[in-house]
Structures are given as structure tokens and as C-alpha cells.
VOGU-3710 file (C-alpha; in Angstrom, 3 decimals, decimal comma):
1> mltedirnla> 302,403/172,982/87,757  299,177/175,569/87,544  298,292/176,744/83,732  298,133/180,393/83,512  293,957/180,184/83,022  294,290/178,474/86,804  296,401/180,489/88,080  294,015/183,762/86,953  291,324/181,589/88,457  292,929/181,097/91,911
11> idiadlnqlk> 293,986/184,677/92,062  290,300/185,558/92,029  289,289/182,232/93,904  286,481/182,533/91,322  286,227/178,603/91,025  286,693/176,895/94,165  285,844/173,699/92,913  288,792/173,787/89,981  291,142/175,191/92,111  290,672/172,574/94,530
21> ldlnglqpvd> 291,154/170,104/92,213  294,416/171,629/90,423  296,121/172,439/94,394  295,578/168,650/95,548  297,405/167,777/92,539  300,402/169,220/92,989  303,335/168,334/94,097  303,624/169,761/98,020  306,004/171,828/97,041  304,354/173,451/94,036
31> agdyiaqlpk> 301,507/174,062/95,916  303,291/175,548/98,983  304,815/178,047/96,285  301,353/178,861/94,787  300,379/179,309/98,228  302,050/181,567/99,416  302,290/184,175/96,355  298,598/184,672/97,362  297,424/187,861/99,255  297,344/187,293/102,790
41> kkraiafrll> 293,405/187,570/102,858  293,341/184,540/100,496  295,656/182,064/101,419  293,514/180,561/103,999  290,896/180,290/101,360  293,238/178,120/99,172  294,851/176,426/102,206  291,474/175,402/102,980  290,587/173,995/99,832  293,461/171,036/100,276
51> nkcqaidvfe> 292,899/167,669/101,753  293,906/166,482/104,911  297,489/164,833/103,886  297,885/167,172/101,060  297,449/170,028/103,871  300,044/168,386/106,331  302,717/168,350/103,661  302,121/171,861/101,586  302,386/172,974/105,436  306,204/172,173/105,855
61> ylppdvqedl> 307,022/173,477/102,648  305,462/177,203/103,502  308,012/179,943/104,550  307,338/181,143/108,534  305,597/184,235/107,431  303,028/182,290/105,688  302,386/179,361/108,116  302,336/182,146/111,404  299,493/183,675/109,108  297,823/180,346/108,790
71> inslhdiqva> 298,134/179,610/112,061  296,786/182,927/113,043  293,712/182,367/110,152  293,030/178,707/110,737  290,853/177,067/113,455  292,489/175,932/116,278  291,172/172,050/115,081  292,599/172,003/111,967  296,122/173,892/112,819  296,375/171,175/115,624
81> qiveamspde> 295,893/168,603/113,903  298,462/170,079/110,881  301,218/170,878/113,897  300,754/167,349/115,582  301,525/165,440/111,955  304,474/167,655/111,353  307,774/166,036/111,678  309,993/167,003/115,030  312,357/169,124/113,220  310,485/171,288/111,283
91> raelfdelpa> 307,714/171,245/114,026  311,029/172,984/116,126  312,259/174,821/113,284  308,705/176,259/113,109  308,443/176,947/117,022  311,645/179,413/116,217  309,578/181,535/114,154  306,691/182,215/116,332  306,079/183,948/119,290  306,467/182,932/122,755
101> gvvkrllqtl> 302,569/183,093/123,435  301,553/181,327/120,353  304,228/178,370/120,485  303,072/177,953/124,395  299,023/177,506/123,018  300,532/175,001/120,483  302,562/173,003/122,816  299,432/172,371/124,877  297,834/170,636/121,558  300,232/168,514/120,781
111> speerqatat> 299,927/164,766/122,135  302,477/164,368/125,138  305,205/161,906/123,074  304,635/164,813/120,191  305,516/167,328/122,989  308,595/165,547/124,479  309,894/165,304/121,342  309,743/168,903/120,048  310,727/169,889/123,667  313,976/167,845/123,186
121> ilgysegtag> 315,224/169,370/120,040  314,361/172,988/121,382  316,447/172,124/124,641  319,779/172,083/122,005  321,935/175,601/121,259  320,885/176,722/117,926  323,599/175,610/114,990  323,746/172,609/115,975  323,575/168,658/115,300  320,912/168,716/117,987
131> rvmtteyvrl> 318,570/171,034/116,758  317,885/170,200/113,608  317,286/166,234/114,029  314,407/164,030/113,987  313,469/161,699/116,711  311,711/159,200/114,144  314,406/156,608/113,339  314,355/153,264/113,117  315,501/151,632/116,296  316,402/147,538/116,632
141> regltvgeal> 317,577/145,553/119,577  320,718/143,818/118,898  318,498/140,012/119,244  316,546/140,361/116,211  316,358/138,297/113,548  316,395/139,780/110,408  312,198/138,767/109,794  311,756/140,078/113,107  313,169/142,978/112,280  311,389/143,699/108,978
151> skirlqdkdk> 308,516/142,572/110,329  308,864/145,232/113,439  309,899/147,987/110,623  306,027/147,081/109,112  303,814/147,300/111,750  305,718/150,523/113,878  307,962/152,239/111,792  306,262/153,398/108,427  305,717/156,755/109,572  309,527/157,430/110,089
161> etiyyayvtd> 311,326/159,821/108,385  313,362/157,790/107,069  314,121/153,669/107,076  317,244/153,397/104,785  319,686/153,089/107,714  318,137/150,726/111,016  319,969/151,830/114,317  321,155/148,768/116,685  321,479/149,833/120,258  321,734/148,073/123,154
171> dnrklvsvvs> 319,148/148,087/126,515  320,410/151,059/127,713  320,060/153,098/123,952  323,638/153,412/123,254  324,392/152,822/119,455  326,330/149,391/118,917  325,993/148,789/115,016  323,925/150,231/111,735  322,123/147,898/109,108  320,613/149,132/105,753
181> lrqliftfpd> 317,393/148,372/104,424  318,970/146,780/101,447  320,752/144,190/103,828  317,793/143,335/105,364  316,108/142,375/102,621  318,695/140,705/100,577  319,335/138,227/103,755  317,758/135,072/104,816  314,689/135,776/107,825  316,535/133,277/110,580
191> vlireiassr> 319,810/135,647/110,286  320,366/137,644/113,157  321,022/141,391/113,529  324,363/141,450/114,660  325,717/138,972/112,676  324,963/141,496/109,527  325,287/144,957/110,780  328,146/147,050/110,897  329,774/148,499/113,824  331,898/151,285/112,095
201> vvrvttetsq> 328,928/153,782/112,172  329,623/157,612/111,736  328,430/159,896/113,641  327,749/163,003/115,293  326,687/163,994/118,955  323,817/166,637/119,762  326,808/169,357/119,916  328,317/168,593/116,580  327,915/172,403/114,594  325,545/171,828/111,664
211> gevgrimkry> 328,271/172,563/108,920  330,455/169,532/110,344  327,305/167,231/110,230  327,273/168,421/106,395  330,470/167,593/105,593  330,541/164,580/107,636  328,029/163,141/105,905  328,991/164,607/102,628  332,342/162,966/102,646  330,747/159,606/103,864
221> dliaipvvdr> 327,989/159,880/101,126  325,760/159,146/104,370  321,589/159,722/103,411  321,350/159,911/107,331  323,908/160,093/110,102  322,895/159,231/113,828  322,602/162,045/116,215  324,361/160,449/120,459  324,473/162,253/122,829  327,743/162,691/125,949
231> edrlvgivti> 326,493/159,061/127,274  326,592/157,878/123,557  323,016/156,716/123,172  320,752/157,462/120,623  318,336/160,316/120,496  318,048/161,245/116,653  319,115/161,443/112,966  320,081/163,908/110,714  318,615/163,274/107,091  320,029/164,167/103,762
241> ddvidileee> 317,168/167,156/102,911  317,568/168,752/106,425  321,841/169,005/105,854  320,906/170,021/101,700  318,848/172,926/103,609  322,441/173,938/105,835  324,521/173,578/103,326  322,311/176,744/101,648  321,941/178,690/105,034  325,940/178,580/105,104
251> ateniqklag> 326,553/179,706/101,561  324,014/182,271/101,497  325,307/183,685/104,324  328,913/183,373/104,548  328,077/185,111/100,806  326,103/187,917/101,721  328,496/188,579/105,074  331,187/188,997/102,590  329,418/191,386/100,589  328,553/193,545/103,947
261> vsggdedals> 325,026/192,133/104,875  323,946/192,039/108,432  323,135/188,157/109,483  323,765/187,321/105,923  319,980/185,548/106,421  318,310/188,670/103,588  315,996/186,792/101,208  315,916/188,120/97,618  311,921/189,563/97,567  312,432/190,713/100,916
271> pphvtirkrl> 310,091/194,192/101,759  312,107/197,124/101,342  312,328/197,824/105,001  313,957/194,307/105,617  317,055/195,142/102,705  317,559/198,600/104,570  318,033/197,009/107,681  320,141/194,497/106,436  322,554/196,595/103,928  322,857/200,081/105,544
281> pwllanivly> 324,421/199,163/108,919  326,958/198,117/107,212  327,137/201,152/104,738  327,441/203,498/106,890  329,910/201,452/108,939  331,955/201,615/105,683  331,368/205,879/105,130  333,598/205,505/108,706  336,088/203,553/107,401  336,641/205,576/104,535
291> igaasaispf> 337,532/208,648/106,497  340,499/206,992/107,769  340,963/206,234/103,833  339,937/209,682/103,101  342,283/211,074/106,100  345,448/209,045/104,423  344,727/211,099/101,024  344,008/214,510/103,184  347,561/215,987/103,765  348,681/215,107/100,886
301> qgvisqvpvl> 346,123/217,576/98,680  349,137/220,081/97,943  350,754/216,946/96,199  348,292/215,598/94,117  347,771/219,480/92,944  351,365/219,115/92,162  350,670/216,019/89,933  347,145/215,920/89,097  347,645/212,314/87,476  347,173/210,650/91,001
311> aiimpilans> 343,850/211,580/90,283  343,242/208,948/87,698  345,911/206,301/89,357  344,977/206,170/92,605  341,164/204,662/91,650  343,104/201,777/89,598  345,285/200,939/92,857  342,168/200,927/95,188  340,182/198,978/92,531  342,747/196,255/91,980
321> sgnvafqvvs> 344,126/195,401/95,254  340,571/195,421/97,457  339,593/192,650/94,538  342,398/190,911/94,691  341,566/190,710/98,669  338,434/189,911/97,759  339,241/186,871/95,746  341,580/185,513/98,604  339,006/185,912/101,648  335,937/184,549/99,384
331> vtvrgigvge> 338,161/181,452/98,609  339,780/181,155/101,690  336,572/181,512/103,624  334,645/178,982/101,402  337,493/176,435/102,048  337,488/176,574/105,925  333,441/176,366/104,915  333,267/172,845/103,159  336,289/171,612/105,692  338,772/171,609/102,909
341> vtpkdtipll> 341,270/173,686/105,233  341,772/174,187/108,633  343,842/176,790/110,719  346,807/173,536/110,877  346,667/174,930/106,756  347,627/177,931/107,309  351,063/178,064/106,351  350,995/176,155/103,315  347,757/178,302/102,363  349,754/181,768/102,431
351> rkevlagvgt> 352,827/180,509/100,799  350,506/179,399/97,945  348,379/182,759/97,965  351,938/184,957/98,610  353,550/183,212/95,587  350,738/183,593/93,668  350,016/187,233/95,014  353,546/187,818/93,784  352,967/186,798/90,389  349,546/188,804/90,097
361> aialgialgi> 351,391/192,131/91,953  354,185/191,980/89,063  351,552/191,377/86,194  349,240/194,536/87,927  352,307/196,502/88,662  353,605/196,334/85,210  349,889/197,652/84,126  349,515/200,110/86,116  353,515/201,307/85,523  352,584/201,517/81,646
371> lsliwsppqd> 349,498/203,152/81,858  350,960/205,813/84,573  353,646/206,211/81,646  351,216/206,707/79,370  348,977/209,710/81,066  352,111/211,245/82,924  353,565/214,712/81,427  356,966/213,981/80,279  358,432/215,697/83,756  356,554/213,478/86,064
381> rwvsviagmv> 356,682/209,937/84,467  358,810/208,818/87,299  355,266/207,811/89,192  355,066/204,921/86,801  357,872/203,506/89,049  356,380/204,426/91,627  352,735/203,659/91,273  354,284/200,292/90,076  355,626/199,238/93,371  353,075/200,216/95,144
391> mianvilaat> 350,783/197,789/93,180  353,634/195,301/94,068  353,073/195,813/97,748  349,389/196,552/98,523  348,368/192,959/96,336  350,859/191,483/98,296  349,415/192,531/101,357  345,957/191,987/99,904  346,996/188,366/99,762  348,723/187,670/103,079
401> lgtllpmglk> 345,554/189,682/105,064  343,080/188,150/103,595  345,073/184,960/104,244  345,544/185,171/107,803  342,653/186,753/109,034  339,493/184,533/108,193  342,152/181,356/109,736  342,875/183,655/112,521  338,978/184,370/112,912  338,680/180,306/112,481
411> rinldpalis> 341,444/179,766/114,865  339,635/181,428/117,935  336,206/179,931/117,123  334,518/182,940/115,179  333,292/183,146/111,860  335,564/183,383/108,908  333,139/185,293/107,153  333,056/188,545/109,406  335,869/189,616/107,182  333,898/190,972/104,830
421> gplmtttlda> 334,518/192,607/101,444  334,295/196,279/102,588  336,466/195,905/105,673  339,165/194,614/104,087  338,870/197,034/100,613  339,031/199,908/102,826  341,711/198,700/105,070  343,523/198,679/101,866  343,095/201,465/100,409  344,105/203,233/103,352
431> lgfftflsmi> 347,183/201,996/103,531  348,156/201,679/99,797  346,692/206,164/99,620  348,727/206,379/102,722  351,917/204,592/101,087  351,894/205,880/97,700  351,311/209,675/98,535  353,985/209,854/100,904  356,721/207,759/98,453  355,281/210,234/95,684
441> sfalhvfrg> 355,817/213,493/98,508  359,255/212,321/98,989  359,687/212,339/95,269  359,060/215,506/95,036  361,548/216,693/97,369  364,015/214,809/95,360  363,448/215,767/91,652  361,520/219,051/92,562  363,934/220,294/95,450
//
């Protein structure tokens, strides 16, 4: 990492020779982080100090907005060299973020081979294996010997994204088997590839979802997985670095959606206007939802005035059931996301959550009942019984809905994370308040005539 003194020099761009030395000595990801933090006008200056190989590596680690700024700041020749040298999957990801006019211009600068590879990836739907795969992989023919295969890898495949796996295909590019670099190195040169390659190849199709790709690679401990088309022809591979990014994006998206952040893709250091755009819609919608909860309370204003302790009990009732719902939804959505559960597991999962919910509900009901008993005046101590009963019912309902709603969305192929915390809690608040106040109103008629 850069020392504090070098950082100060870099900020002022005062000692370009020293800055050039230090930037080229950094790991590409660290140099990319540093350049991204510079003001816009100084990013291009710092980037031009990188040697060609370092510049190509650093560019892939830069955020999309910084990449776009540099494309607009650098000479066309330098931009063309960088974009040409990028891996096809990274290039496709960059093009997704750029304006259509810029993409069209950059495509024209690519060699026919790289243009075709990029167009192939961009032709698949977002969120699929085809969109994140790379076309840079090692392919071998069935009839090669181990020695011929190693020679071919040395001469033709040194720039491939990964060489740890080599995929064996027939003359029609259909995937037949897979062989590891370890097997090739420790096998005699005159042995045929078909004799050591494994025909049990774990593969995905171009339409497989990115999340499913990640789960399969995790299950089988793979560092790369082949991608085939509908005719079982090998078209690319997905590597472990891409899967890590996919899993991070999905986890971030699910967490933020559960909290009501629109899109689920807000960065921690996003500009204030982006934060407002991402969060405000749900907050405004939450006010609309709370109108429903308030409407459930409105007819009972006279009841609350007669039993003032209700104003203390109701927030606890709402908060407890809402927290239970959020816990259940979070665990269920996470289980769906990592493949622990599927809609087929709805009944066992519901049974487990309801049983756990009953135990939790009884404990919370007793706790609220005791608190209500302490806070209520002698003539209103009967309120504690109703408060405890409603707490038990509301918590069990929260556990049930927190399980069934995400599973229901998954069954109809919608994102389970759409069941956000605010939506669940406001719904439970409305039901809980209405039930609680209705029972209190009825009890008042009984006990006070």
C-alpha cells in the first residue's frame, strides 16, 4: 500500500516519477482503489503513469463510473488497447454500464475475434451463466496424447483465464469429458487424453441462473465450471472469481431488499441523491402502509382514552411481532438463496418455524402480560391477559407468514427478497392492533357494563 507521504504526493500530483514508481509497484486491485479515490481531473493523469500491462490489469478493478470517466479522458488508441486486452466477461460487464453510443464505438475498435466473443456474451439474458461466462478456456480434442495436450496448452493457451481444467470435446464441440492440469502433469506423455479424462462433468447451461451456478460450484468445490448451450456444445466457463462477485451481489441485494432499499444495489459511499432515490420510495410507501395500521387504531380512540396503559403496551406488541417476522423472513430468504431449502420443503420448514414460534410466543406473551400487570392500575389488570394472548397469536402469525410468503414467491419464480421487513411489520401491526383493541373494546363492555 502507499505510505502516507506518497499519498500526499499523489493527491497533489507533485512528484510524478515517485508516483509512477509506486503505482506500478502495487497490486492492481490496490492501484485501482487508489486511482478511484482521486478527483476526476487527476485520475487520468495517474492512470497514464501505469505501464501497459499494469494499466490493463488495473482497469478491470476500477468501478464502472471511473472506467467510463477514463474512457472519455484517454486517447482512443490507449482505450482500444485496454478494452481489447480485457477478458470477454469483464468487457461485457463494462459495456453493460456504458451508454449505447460509447459501446458501439468501442466495439468497432475490437478485433473480429474479441468482438464476436463480446457479442456472444451480451446476447444472453442478464442474471444467467451465459452473461458472466468467459470464452477463454482450454479445449482439447479426444484423440490427443498427454504430451500433445501439454504442448498445445503451452503454445496456444497461455492467455486463457484459467488452465487448471481442460475440457475435452468432439468434432462438433460437444462437451465429452474434463481433465485437470494435475492429471496432465503427472501422467506419461504418450497416454491418450481419453484414458485419464473424467466423463462425469458437472456443467451448467447458458440459461442457468447466476445464483444456481454459484451454489453448484460451492457444492462440488470447483474453481471453474463449463457452460454449454442447448445442444450441449461448450461455449464458455464461469470461474471462481466471478462466482464470488455473484454471491456477494446476491447477498447484498437480499439484505438491502429486506430492509426496503429499492433495487438492492446501493453502495455504502453512494452520493446522497442516489441514497435518497433508493430509500425514499419505500419510506413513502411505508407511510401509506402505516395508514392502514393507523386506520385499525382510529375507531378505538375512545377505548385508548379509557385505558391509557394501552399506549404503553401497543408499541411493545408491534415491535416484538415485527422482529419475529423479520427474523423468520431473513432465515427463510437466506435458506432459499443458498439452496438449503426449496418450495418442496415448505411443510417441514413451516412446522419447524411454527413450533419455534409457539415457544417464543409463550415466552413473549408471559413477559408482556407481566409488564402489563405491573403498569396497569388495579381496575385494568385484566388487560394483561388480553395483551399476553394477542402477543402469542401475533407471534405465531408472524412465524407463519415469514415462512409462507417467501416460499410462495419462490414457487411462482419471483424473488423471495421482495418480502421486505417494512411490508411484513406494517401488515402485522395492523392485524395486531385491530385484534388487540377489538378484544379490549369487548372486555370493556363486559367489565364496565
